[in-house]
C-alpha positions in Angstrom: 155.7 105.3 55.9 156.2 103.0 58.8 159.4 103.3 60.7 160.5 99.4 60.1 163.8 97.8 61.2 166.1 96.7 58.4 165.4 93.3 59.3 161.7 93.9 58.2 162.9 95.5 55.2 164.9 92.5 54.2 162.4 90.3 54.6 160.4 91.9 52.4 162.8 92.2 49.4 161.9 90.3 46.7 164.2 87.4 45.3 164.0 88.1 41.7 163.8 91.2 40.3 164.7 92.1 36.6 163.6 95.6 34.9 160.8 95.5 32.5 161.2 98.8 31.0 159.8 102.5 31.6 157.0 104.2 31.9 156.0 107.3 29.6 157.7 109.7 32.1 160.4 107.7 32.2 160.2 106.1 35.6 161.4 102.7 36.3 159.3 99.7 36.2 160.7 96.4 38.1 159.1 93.1 38.0 159.1 90.7 40.9 158.8 87.2 40.4 156.0 86.2 43.4 156.5 82.5 42.7 156.6 79.2 41.2 153.7 79.5 39.2 154.8 82.3 37.0 152.9 85.1 39.7 154.6 88.3 39.4 154.3 91.9 40.6 155.2 95.1 38.7 156.1 97.8 40.7 157.0 101.6 39.3 159.8 103.6 41.2 159.5 107.5 41.0 160.9 110.0 42.9 162.7 107.5 45.7 159.2 105.6 46.2 157.4 102.6 44.5 153.8 101.5 43.6 152.3 98.8 42.2 152.1 99.4 37.8 148.3 99.4 37.2 147.3 99.9 33.4 150.3 102.6 33.1 152.3 101.8 29.7 155.9 100.4 29.7 157.9 100.8 27.1 160.3 97.4 27.6 162.6 98.6 24.8 164.5 100.4 27.6 164.5 97.8 30.0 168.7 97.5 29.3 168.8 101.3 30.7 167.4 100.2 34.1 170.2 99.5 36.6 168.5 97.1 38.8 170.5 97.7 42.3 170.2 97.4 46.2 168.9 100.7 46.4 166.0 100.3 43.9 165.1 96.9 45.5 165.2 98.3 49.1 162.7 100.8 47.4 160.1 98.1 46.4 160.5 96.5 49.8 160.0 99.5 51.7 156.7 100.0 49.3 155.5 96.3 50.3 156.1 97.3 53.7 153.8 100.2 53.9 151.2 98.1 52.2 152.1 95.3 54.7 151.2 98.2 57.5 148.0 99.1 55.8 146.8 95.5 55.8 147.5 94.6 59.5 146.1 98.0 60.7 142.8 96.4 58.4 143.0 93.5 60.4 143.4 94.8 63.8 140.5 97.6 62.8 143.2 100.2 64.0 146.1 100.0 66.3 146.1 96.4 68.3 145.1 96.8 72.3 148.8 97.0 73.3 151.9 97.4 71.4 152.0 98.7 67.6 151.2 97.7 64.2 155.3 98.0 63.6 155.8 95.7 66.1 153.4 93.2 64.9 155.1 93.2 61.3 158.3 93.0 63.1 157.4 89.7 64.8 155.8 88.4 61.7 159.0 88.8 59.5 160.8 87.5 62.0 159.1 84.2 62.4 158.8 84.0 58.3 162.5 84.5 58.1 162.9 81.2 60.4 159.9 79.1 58.5 161.6 76.0 56.9 162.7 77.1 52.8 159.3 76.1 51.0 157.1 77.7 53.7 158.8 80.7 54.2 158.8 81.3 50.1 155.1 80.3 50.0 154.6 83.0 52.5 156.5 85.7 51.0 155.0 84.9 47.5 151.7 85.3 49.3 152.4 89.0 50.6 153.5 89.8 46.8 150.0 88.2 46.0 148.2 90.1 48.0 149.1 93.2 47.4 148.2 92.5 43.5 144.7 91.2 44.6 144.0 94.1 46.8 144.8 96.9 44.4 147.2 99.9 44.8 144.9 101.8 46.4 144.5 100.2 49.2 147.1 101.9 51.3 145.0 104.9 50.4 141.7 103.8 51.8 140.4 104.7 55.7 140.6 101.3 57.7 136.7 100.5 57.4 137.1 101.1 53.5 140.0 98.6 53.5 137.9 95.9 55.7 134.8 96.5 53.2 137.7 95.8 50.2 138.6 92.9 51.8 135.0 91.3 52.8 134.2 92.1 48.9 137.1 90.5 47.7 136.9 87.3 50.1 133.1 87.1 49.0 134.3 86.8 45.1 137.3 84.9 45.5 137.9 81.4 44.5 138.7 79.1 47.6 142.3 78.7 47.0 143.1 82.6 47.2 140.9 82.9 50.4 143.0 80.3 52.1 146.3 82.0 51.0 145.1 84.8 52.3 143.7 83.0 55.5 147.2 82.0 56.2 148.7 85.5 55.9 145.7 86.2 58.5 147.0 83.7 60.7 150.7 84.7 60.6 149.9 88.3 61.5 147.1 87.3 64.1 149.5 84.8 65.6 152.6 86.9 65.6 150.6 89.4 67.8 149.3 87.2 70.3 152.4 85.1 71.2 154.3 88.3 72.2 153.9 88.9 75.6 152.8 92.6 74.9 149.6 91.3 74.1 148.8 88.9 77.6 148.1 91.8 79.7 145.2 92.9 77.8 143.5 89.5 77.5 144.5 88.2 81.3 147.1 85.7 80.0 149.5 84.6 82.9 152.6 82.9 81.5 153.4 80.1 83.1 156.8 81.0 85.0 154.7 83.5 86.3 152.3 81.2 87.9 152.2 80.2 91.5 154.4 76.9 92.2 156.0 77.2 88.6 158.9 74.8 88.5 162.2 75.9 87.2 162.8 75.1 83.7 165.4 72.1 83.3 168.7 71.8 81.5 168.4 68.1 81.3 170.3 66.8 77.7 169.0 63.1 77.4 170.7 62.4 74.1 174.2 62.6 72.4 173.6 62.5 68.4 176.6 61.6 66.6 178.0 63.0 63.3 178.1 59.9 60.8 181.4 59.3 58.9 179.7 59.4 55.6 180.3 55.3 55.1 178.3 53.1 57.5 177.6 49.5 58.1 175.2 48.4 60.8 172.6 45.5 61.4 169.9 47.6 61.3 168.8 51.1 59.7 165.8 53.1 61.3 164.8 55.8 59.3 162.9 58.3 61.6 162.9 58.8 65.5 159.2 59.4 66.3 157.0 56.5 67.7 157.5 53.8 65.7 161.6 54.2 65.1 162.4 54.7 68.9 160.3 51.7 69.4 162.0 49.8 66.7 165.3 51.0 67.8 164.9 50.4 71.4 163.4 46.8 70.8 166.4 46.0 68.5 169.0 47.4 70.7 167.6 45.1 73.7 168.5 42.4 71.8 172.2 43.0 71.0 171.8 45.1 67.5 173.7 47.4 66.3 171.3 49.9 65.2 171.7 53.4 63.5 168.6 56.0 63.7 168.6 58.9 61.5 166.2 61.8 61.4 165.5 64.7 59.2 165.1 67.0 61.8 166.8 68.5 64.9 167.6 67.4 68.1 165.9 69.3 71.1 167.5 69.1 74.4 164.8 70.0 77.1 167.7 72.7 78.2 166.8 74.3 74.6 162.4 74.1 74.6 161.1 77.1 76.1 158.0 78.5 75.7 158.9 80.3 72.1 155.5 78.9 70.1 157.5 80.6 66.6 160.9 79.4 66.7 159.8 75.6 67.9 157.0 75.1 65.6 159.3 76.9 62.9 161.8 73.9 64.2 159.9 71.2 65.1 157.0 70.6 62.7 157.0 70.2 59.0 156.5 73.3 57.3 156.6 75.2 60.6 153.8 74.0 61.7 151.6 75.7 58.5 151.5 72.5 56.3 148.0 71.9 54.7 146.7 69.6 52.3 147.1 70.5 48.8 143.8 72.1 48.6 144.4 73.7 51.9 141.6 73.0 53.5 143.1 70.5 56.4 145.9 71.9 58.6 148.5 68.8 58.9 150.3 68.5 62.0 153.4 66.6 61.5 157.1 66.8 63.9 160.0 66.7 62.1 162.4 66.2 64.7 164.2 63.6 66.9 161.5 62.0 69.0 158.8 62.9 65.9 155.4 63.6 67.3 156.3 62.1 71.1 158.5 65.1 71.5 155.6 67.4 71.0 152.1 65.9 71.8 149.6 65.9 74.3 151.3 62.6 75.7 147.9 61.2 75.4 148.0 57.1 75.4 145.1 54.7 74.5 145.4 51.0 73.9 142.8 49.5 71.4 143.7 46.0 72.9 141.4 46.2 75.4 137.5 46.2 74.7 135.7 49.8 75.0 132.1 49.1 76.2 130.7 51.9 74.0 128.4 50.1 71.4 129.4 52.4 68.5 133.3 51.6 69.0 134.8 49.2 66.6 137.7 46.9 67.6 140.0 48.0 65.2 142.3 44.9 65.9 139.2 42.7 64.6 138.3 44.8 61.7 141.8 44.7 60.4 141.7 40.9 60.6 138.4 40.6 59.1 138.5 43.4 56.3 142.4 43.4 55.1 143.5 39.8 56.7 146.1 40.9 58.7 146.5 40.0 62.7 148.6 42.7 64.8 148.0 40.9 68.2 148.9 37.2 67.0 149.8 35.4 70.0 149.2 38.5 72.2 152.3 40.1 70.9 150.7 43.5 71.0 148.9 43.5 74.3 152.4 42.3 75.6 154.3 45.4 74.0 151.6 47.4 75.2 152.6 46.3 78.9 155.9 47.0 78.4 155.4 50.6 76.9 152.7 51.6 79.7 155.7 50.8 82.1 158.2 51.9 80.8 156.5 55.4 79.9 154.9 55.7 83.6 151.8 56.1 82.0 148.7 57.1 84.4 145.5 58.8 84.2 146.2 62.7 85.1 144.5 64.3 88.0 141.8 66.7 87.7 144.1 69.6 89.5 146.3 68.8 86.0 142.9 68.7 83.8 142.3 72.6 85.1 139.3 74.7 84.1 139.0 73.7 80.4 138.8 70.0 81.5 136.0 70.8 84.3 134.4 72.7 81.8 133.6 69.3 79.6 132.7 67.4 82.7 130.0 70.0 83.2 129.2 70.6 79.8 128.5 66.8 79.2 126.8 66.1 82.4 124.2 69.1 81.8 123.9 68.4 77.7 123.0 64.6 78.8 120.6 66.2 81.8 118.8 68.2 79.4 118.0 65.4 77.4 119.9 66.2 74.2 121.7 63.0 74.2 121.4 59.8 72.1 120.0 56.6 73.5 123.5 55.5 73.4 125.0 57.9 75.9 123.2 56.5 78.8 126.2 56.0 80.9 128.5 57.7 79.2 130.7 60.2 81.4 134.0 62.2 81.0 137.1 60.7 81.7 140.4 62.1 82.3 143.2 61.2 79.8 145.8 58.7 80.3 149.3 60.1 79.9 152.9 59.5 79.9 153.6 62.0 82.2 156.2 60.3 84.7 156.1 60.1 88.1 158.3 60.4 91.5 158.0 64.1 91.6 158.2 64.7 87.8 154.3 65.2 87.4 153.2 67.5 84.7 151.8 70.6 86.6 149.8 71.7 83.3 151.8 74.8 81.5 149.7 74.4 78.8 152.9 74.1 76.3 152.8 70.5 75.3 152.5 71.1 71.8 156.0 72.7 71.4 157.6 70.5 73.8 158.2 70.5 78.0 160.8 72.6 79.2 160.4 70.9 82.5 161.6 67.5 81.5 158.0 66.4 82.8 157.0 64.5 79.9 157.9 61.1 79.0 158.6 61.3 75.2 160.7 58.6 73.5 163.5 61.1 73.8 163.5 60.6 77.3 162.4 56.7 77.2 163.4 54.7 74.3 165.8 56.7 72.2 167.7 57.0 75.8 167.6 53.1 76.2 169.1 52.9 72.7 171.5 55.0 73.0 172.6 53.7 76.3 172.7 50.3 74.5 174.9 51.5 71.6 172.5 52.8 69.1 173.9 56.3 66.9 171.5 58.6 66.4 171.9 60.9 64.0 169.9 64.3 63.4 169.9 66.5 60.7 169.9 63.4 58.3 167.9 62.6 55.8 167.4 59.7 53.6 166.9 60.2 49.9 167.4 56.7 48.2 167.1 53.1 49.3 169.0 50.9 47.1 167.7 47.5 46.9 168.9 44.3 45.0 166.4 43.7 42.7 167.8 41.0 40.9 167.7 38.7 43.7 165.1 36.3 44.9 164.2 37.9 48.1 165.2 41.8 46.9 167.6 42.6 50.3 168.2 46.5 51.0 171.8 47.0 50.1 172.6 50.3 51.5 170.7 53.6 51.9 172.1 57.0 50.8 171.1 60.3 52.8 172.3 63.8 53.4 173.6 64.9 56.9 174.3 68.7 57.3 174.6 69.0 53.2 177.3 65.8 53.3 176.4 62.5 51.9 176.3 59.4 53.8 175.8 56.0 52.6 174.5 53.3 55.3 174.7 49.7 54.6 172.7 47.7 57.0 173.4 44.2 57.3 170.1 43.0 58.5 167.7 45.5 57.2 166.0 48.9 57.5 163.0 50.3 59.0 161.2 53.3 57.4 159.5 55.4 60.3 159.5 58.7 59.1 155.5 59.6 59.1 153.0 59.4 56.8 154.1 61.8 54.1 157.7 61.5 54.6 157.4 57.5 54.4 155.4 57.6 51.5 157.3 59.9 49.6 160.6 57.9 50.4 158.9 54.4 48.9 157.3 56.2 45.9 160.4 55.4 43.9 159.6 51.8 43.9 157.0 50.1 41.9 154.9 48.8 45.0 151.2 48.6 45.0 148.9 51.3 46.5 152.1 53.5 47.9 150.5 56.8 49.2 147.0 55.7 49.0 144.3 54.9 51.5 145.0 57.9 53.6 143.1 58.2 56.9 143.2 60.5 60.0 141.5 61.6 63.1 140.1 64.8 62.2 140.0 67.5 64.8 137.7 70.5 64.9 138.0 73.0 67.7 134.3 74.7 68.8 134.9 77.7 71.0 132.6 79.6 73.2 132.4 82.2 75.7 131.8 81.8 79.2 130.0 84.9 81.5 133.1 84.8 84.1 136.9 84.5 83.8 137.2 80.9 83.4 141.1 80.9 82.6 141.4 77.6 80.3 145.1 78.2 79.9 145.9 77.3 83.5 146.3 73.3 82.9 147.4 70.9 80.1 146.3 71.4 76.7 144.0 68.3 76.4 142.9 66.6 79.7 139.3 65.0 79.6 137.4 63.3 77.2 134.1 61.7 76.4 133.8 58.9 73.9 130.8 58.5 72.1 132.0 55.7 69.8 132.3 57.1 66.3 133.5 60.2 67.7 135.4 61.6 70.7 134.6 65.4 72.5 137.9 66.4 73.8 138.8 69.7 76.2 141.1 71.7 74.0 143.1 74.7 74.6 146.1 76.3 73.7 148.5 79.1 74.7 147.6 82.5 73.0 149.4 82.5 69.9 148.2 79.1 68.7 144.9 79.5 70.5 144.6 82.6 67.3 144.9 80.1 64.8 141.8 78.3 65.4 139.8 81.2 66.2 137.5 82.2 63.3 136.6 85.7 62.2 138.1 88.8 61.1 138.9 92.2 62.0 137.0 94.0 65.4 135.0 90.5 65.5 138.2 88.6 66.1 140.0 91.1 68.1 137.0 91.5 70.3 137.1 87.4 70.6 140.7 87.2 71.8 140.2 89.8 73.7 137.7 87.4 76.0 140.7 85.0 75.9 140.5 84.3 79.8 136.5 83.7 79.7 137.0 81.3 76.3 136.5 77.7 76.8 136.8 74.9 73.9 135.8 71.3 72.9 137.4 69.6 70.0 135.7 66.9 68.3 138.1 63.8 67.3 136.4 62.5 64.2 137.9 59.1 62.7 138.0 59.3 58.6 139.2 56.8 56.4 140.3 56.3 52.5 139.9 60.3 52.2 142.3 60.6 49.8 146.2 60.3 49.0 149.9 61.5 49.7 152.4 62.3 46.8 155.7 63.5 47.0 155.0 64.5 50.4 151.8 66.8 49.6 148.6 65.3 51.5 145.6 65.3 48.5 142.8 64.8 51.0 139.0 66.1 51.3 136.3 65.5 53.3 133.4 63.7 51.8 129.7 64.6 51.7 129.3 61.8 54.5 132.0 63.2 56.7 130.5 66.7 56.7 127.0 65.0 57.6 128.6 63.7 60.7 130.5 66.8 61.4 127.9 69.1 61.4 125.5 67.1 63.6 128.9 66.8 66.5 129.4 70.5 66.1 125.5 70.9 66.7 125.7 68.5 69.7 129.0 70.8 71.1 127.3 73.6 70.2 124.3 72.5 72.7 126.7 70.8 75.3 128.6 74.7 75.7 125.0 76.3 76.2 124.1 73.8 78.6 127.0 74.3 80.7 126.4 78.2 80.6 128.0 79.8 77.6 127.0 83.0 76.6 127.9 82.7 73.0 129.5 79.9 70.7 131.6 80.6 67.7 131.3 77.9 64.8 134.4 76.2 63.6 134.9 78.3 60.6 136.8 81.4 59.4 133.5 83.5 59.3 132.2 85.7 62.0 129.6 83.4 62.8 128.6 83.7 66.1 125.6 81.4 68.0 123.8 82.8 70.8 121.1 81.4 73.0 118.1 80.9 71.6 119.0 81.1 67.9 118.3 78.0 65.5 121.3 76.2 66.0 120.7 73.4 63.4 119.8 76.2 60.9 123.1 78.0 61.3 125.5 75.4 61.4 123.5 74.1 58.1 124.2 77.3 56.5 127.6 78.2 57.4 129.4 74.5 57.7 128.0 73.1 54.0 131.3 72.6 52.1 134.5 71.0 52.8 136.4 74.4 53.3 133.7 76.0 55.5 135.4 73.9 58.2 138.4 74.9 60.4 139.4 71.4 60.8 143.2 69.9 61.2 144.9 66.6 62.1 147.8 65.7 63.9 147.3 61.9 63.2 147.8 61.2 59.8 147.9 57.5 58.7 147.5 55.2 55.9 150.0 55.4 53.0 151.9 52.4 53.1 149.4 50.1 54.7 149.2 46.6 55.7 147.3 43.4 54.2 147.8 40.0 53.5 147.1 40.5 49.7 150.4 41.9 47.9 148.0 43.5 45.0 146.4 45.6 47.7 148.8 46.9 50.0 152.3 47.7 50.9 153.5 45.8 54.1 152.2 42.5 56.1 151.5 42.1 59.4 155.3 41.9 60.2 155.3 45.1 58.8 157.9 43.7 55.7 157.4 45.5 52.4 155.7 42.9 50.2 158.4 41.1 48.0 161.4 42.3 49.8 163.4 40.4 52.3 164.3 43.2 54.8 162.6 46.4 54.4 160.0 47.4 56.7 157.4 50.3 57.6 156.9 50.8 61.3 155.0 53.7 61.5 151.0 55.3 61.2 151.6 55.1 57.6 150.7 51.0 57.6 147.5 51.9 59.3 144.6 50.4 57.0 141.9 52.4 58.4 141.2 55.3 61.0 142.2 54.0 64.4 139.8 56.8 66.1 142.3 57.4 68.9 145.5 59.4 69.6 148.0 57.0 67.4 150.9 57.5 70.0 150.8 54.3 71.4 149.4 52.0 69.1 152.5 53.1 66.6 154.7 52.4 69.4 153.5 49.4 70.3 153.2 47.8 66.5 156.8 48.6 66.3 157.8 47.2 69.4 155.8 44.2 69.2 157.3 43.0 65.9 161.1 43.9 66.7 161.7 43.0 70.2 
């Protein structure tokens, strides 16, 4: 029996337990409800230990003779802990390179305990179902036999079970590699220990307020990310009385450190583990004051400036022609970009900031083109450094590699450090932990104005009455969910995104890709981008395919690894309902993505890689001389074969001139209302192909300045 702490035992205690009856030998049988869909697990408790019920007869008439108390529940929890120990041991093929199995479970349970409610319950449900799926005898098998059972079960399971299992796999692998005890064996040097590391900042930019429960204002902004912050700053600059409410927490710079598990759990929807409803696409959406601007890579594009690549679609012209909306009428969008470029201090990063993974992309692209692998229209295309809102005057980014969990050094000009700070200085009230749940509209009036908005702040009911208007800017999922109660056309429809697919390779020597910004360099091929992409060990492990020793060996080569990410725009791939994304890659998207993966594999080899790992959860390694096209066609066939994610979901409340086919007009006002607006990426009627941060800010600022 593993020696686990009480915190782990408590984390594994089932939430709903009732007596089912007794066996013929008189041993109690307990039923554990595993989830809302009726899943259950039954345990026999005998001689102070529990085991899963598998075929034993149960006398249910004796259920009322079984007293379910904390002691019996703890016995079941300890049985589950023993099972988790056996499962994790199989994942690693024995003890981990450093530390112990018990420490991995301890860290995983600590992580699960701080996840948002729905994600935590889903993870705990998965732990119970995993034991049922792998059978009671699993713990009695050798490590090799357990791995074989897992392999067999994966081969015969339906896709939903595989994805549920994959989430638990990710939790345990990440729980190990985000711990300092693992870093020595993979060559990772934590940021504070690197030469020239600055001290952590203690800056506190904002002072959120506690609302009194009955508020009046000119404008209410629901959501504090890119769109909400830009709208609030523009309105405040005109002297308007503004309230901004945010469902998530406020994180001051002084609270942000290199603690991936804690910060992802507190800063992202679903603790950073949200997926599409079919579990095929990982979806990263921020849920904190500042939204995605606080936890993104600071990448800044402005699509009002034409790109010379022949495959590049002019999105502004496309929206004008296809949807009848001109977002740059009179040059107002360009003026907003000019203002934001100055206020956020946006400039190209340097080669030093880009680090070795950025250099790898440049080398790989040049070698790929020189070898004749490129397309005819790749002629003249070069790898470029991103422009970012990293600031200046001694505050420039030094490349710690933790952008996606916030900057603890105060080196990123997110909207917290800029637009929200400006708005607060002008009198705007910013309320954290405040979730809107109802918008009350005067339906009998001609212009249907917003009368009030109801919300909950820290469990308290709050009513806010905006005299001039309400602006929804909570992100594609949350904004669409808030709009669903209205009888407007196409709420939650036309979901688009920029789909990211990481392709990881191993070099014959240490590269230390972790020593630099997470995303620094890109190649724009018109119909997609190729970006340098890397992460600290814990979050990087979530994107590394493979199981068992194969996975561990890949991670042990961490300092030799490089990664290039494919960013592919996909439009109208599904819908979002009640905050759940029902999206799926269509066949044409899969065909495109396979072609892009083949090119990136060739890029890695052109730069000297010794092996490349296809972006799938299976153990698929490509080596020089292999038939790349055949391997990609064989292993990346269906949508669920790909490791893909998006940080840029778009659509759901799309713009258009026709009220029967769109939700808002070019002015962001909801059709048929007098003063209800949407100002986030949910208004985009098609994918904008590039990082959505600046376009979202500029559209909001242009319409409310």
